[in-house]
C-alpha positions in Angstrom: 65.8 -56.1 -13.2 65.4 -59.3 -13.3 65.7 -60.9 -9.8 69.5 -62.1 -10.0 70.5 -57.8 -10.5 68.2 -57.3 -7.7 70.2 -59.9 -4.8 73.5 -58.3 -6.4 72.3 -54.9 -6.2 71.5 -55.6 -2.3 74.3 -57.3 -1.5 76.5 -53.9 -3.2 74.5 -51.6 -0.6 74.3 -53.9 2.4 79.0 -53.8 1.5 79.1 -50.6 1.3 76.8 -50.0 4.0 79.2 -51.6 5.9 81.8 -50.1 4.7 80.2 -46.9 6.0 79.5 -47.7 9.2 82.9 -49.2 10.1 84.9 -45.8 8.9 82.4 -44.5 10.4 82.8 -46.0 14.0 86.6 -46.0 12.9 86.4 -41.7 12.6 84.7 -41.2 15.6 87.4 -43.1 18.0 90.4 -41.1 16.2 88.3 -38.0 16.5 87.9 -39.4 21.1 91.5 -40.0 20.9 92.7 -36.9 20.0 89.6 -35.1 22.0 91.7 -37.0 25.3 95.6 -36.3 24.0 95.2 -32.8 21.6 95.3 -30.9 25.2 97.1 -28.0 24.1 95.6 -25.1 21.9 97.0 -22.2 20.0 96.0 -20.4 17.2 97.3 -20.9 13.7 96.5 -19.8 10.3 96.2 -21.1 7.1 99.6 -20.4 5.5 98.7 -22.6 2.5 96.0 -25.0 0.2 97.1 -27.1 -1.8 94.3 -28.6 -4.7 94.5 -32.1 -6.2 92.1 -33.6 -9.0 90.5 -36.8 -7.9 88.2 -37.3 -11.5 87.4 -34.5 -13.7 86.5 -31.2 -13.0 86.0 -33.0 -8.6 89.3 -31.8 -6.6 90.5 -32.5 -2.5 91.6 -29.4 -0.8 94.7 -29.6 1.8 95.2 -26.6 3.8 99.0 -26.2 5.6 98.4 -24.9 9.5 101.4 -23.3 11.6 100.3 -22.8 15.1 103.3 -22.1 17.9 103.9 -25.7 20.3 105.6 -23.1 22.8 108.9 -23.5 21.8 109.0 -23.7 17.9 106.3 -22.4 14.8 104.9 -26.4 13.6 103.4 -26.6 9.9 101.3 -28.9 9.3 99.0 -30.2 6.6 96.2 -31.5 7.5 94.9 -35.7 6.7 91.9 -34.7 5.8 91.2 -34.1 2.4 88.1 -31.2 1.7 85.0 -31.5 -1.1 85.4 -27.9 -0.9 88.0 -24.8 -1.0 87.1 -23.9 2.7 89.8 -22.0 4.5 91.6 -20.1 2.3 95.4 -18.5 3.1 96.0 -16.0 6.0 92.5 -17.8 7.5 93.0 -17.8 11.1 92.1 -21.4 13.3 92.0 -22.3 16.7 94.1 -25.3 17.1 94.9 -28.5 19.8 97.7 -30.4 19.8 99.1 -32.9 21.7 102.4 -32.0 23.7 104.3 -34.8 23.2 103.4 -34.3 19.1 102.9 -31.2 17.5 102.2 -33.0 14.6 98.9 -34.7 15.9 96.5 -31.7 15.9 92.9 -31.1 15.1 91.0 -27.9 14.3 89.0 -26.1 16.5 85.9 -25.9 14.2 81.7 -26.5 14.6 80.9 -28.9 11.4 79.4 -31.5 11.8 82.4 -34.4 12.8 82.8 -37.1 9.6 82.0 -39.9 11.5 78.5 -38.2 11.4 78.0 -37.8 8.4 79.8 -40.7 7.3 77.0 -43.4 9.5 73.7 -41.3 8.3 75.2 -42.3 4.8 75.8 -45.8 6.2 72.5 -46.3 7.7 70.8 -45.1 4.5 72.7 -48.0 2.4 71.7 -50.6 5.2 67.8 -48.8 4.7 67.8 -49.4 0.8 69.4 -53.2 1.2 66.8 -53.8 2.9 64.0 -52.2 1.3 66.4 -54.4 -2.0 65.7 -57.7 0.5 62.2 -57.0 0.5 61.6 -56.4 -3.6 64.2 -59.8 -4.0 61.8 -61.9 -1.7 58.6 -60.5 -3.3 59.0 -61.2 -7.0 60.6 -64.1 -6.1 56.9 -65.4 -4.8 55.0 -64.2 -7.5 
């Protein structure tokens, strides 16, 4: 691999790191906002799961949740697509929703938040880009 290719790869990894870290911060802020705004609790069920092929055999799964907000039954499809089919029709879920806008909700579960994964991968890309910079420096010097 020549020096120019190394520099291009290093810059690409650095840009990817910055984008992933930005998305992680944005995701964390949205989760914090939802925890403040979505104070009402309800039991809900998974009504259906829509499967969308992304590329080849890769798919995203979008569950539709139904819950009673105190006045009527709310049915909303998740804005988050899951890489695995973790939700099945009929699954019971705990939901926190915004009393002023029941379509603003989140599912209470024990999984690691998305922002943790994004920031971890972003930091990994940053480390790779720093490592690439060191290699490029020594390749240019010697």
